N, C-alpha and C positions, 0 to 999 in steps of 0.2 A: 405326842401331839406336836411337840416342838420340832421333831424330826420329820413331820409330815411333808413339808415342802421338799426336803431332801429325798424323800421316797416318791416324789411325783404326785402327791395329793394336793390338788389346788382347792378342793372344797371339803367341807365336813362330811358331805354325802359320800364322797369317794373314800375318805378315811373310815367312815362307819361301815361301808361295804367291805373294805379289807378286814376290819376287825371282826366282822360277822363271818367271813368266809375263811379266814386264816388265823389259826391259833398262835402262830409264831409271834406276830407283833403284840398280841394280847399278853403273851408270856413275858416278852421283853419289857413291856410297860408295867408288868406286875399287876395286871387286871386279873380278877378271878376267872378261871377258865370254865368253871361250872355254872356260871351265870350268863345271861344274854349280854351281848356287846352293849356298851354305853350308847345311849341314843344320840342322834344328831343334835338335838336341843341341848343335852347335857354337855356334849363336846363343845358346842358353841359358847355356852355359859362359862365353862371352865376356861376356855381360851380368853374370853372377855375378862374374866376375873384375873387371870395371869397377867394380861397386859395392863389392866387397870392398877393392880396392886404390886406389880413388879415380879420378876422371875424368882425372887427369894422365897416366894410363897408356894412354890411348886409342890412341896410336900403336903401342904394343906389342901391344895386343889386335888391331888391324887387321893387323899383321904376322903374328900368330898365326893369324888366320883365313885369310890369304892362304897361309901355309905349310900349314895343314891341308887346304885345298882342293887345292893343287898336289900335295901328297904323296899325297893320296887318288886323284888322277887318273893317277899314274905308277906 
């Protein structure tokens, strides 16, 4: 998510579209490949949380996203 601007993604919608259609960034970000891509809303919340709490909390945000996706699928 932090590299999204470097990859040319100016919106969470564009980022979500790429995560939905290309497994490579999902693999690089260590998202589970056997679950649906993280929703636009979850990406937005995670980004807000990262900026609000500081970049030192990235690991917690990643864990939150992984939990959100896995709980949504079960």
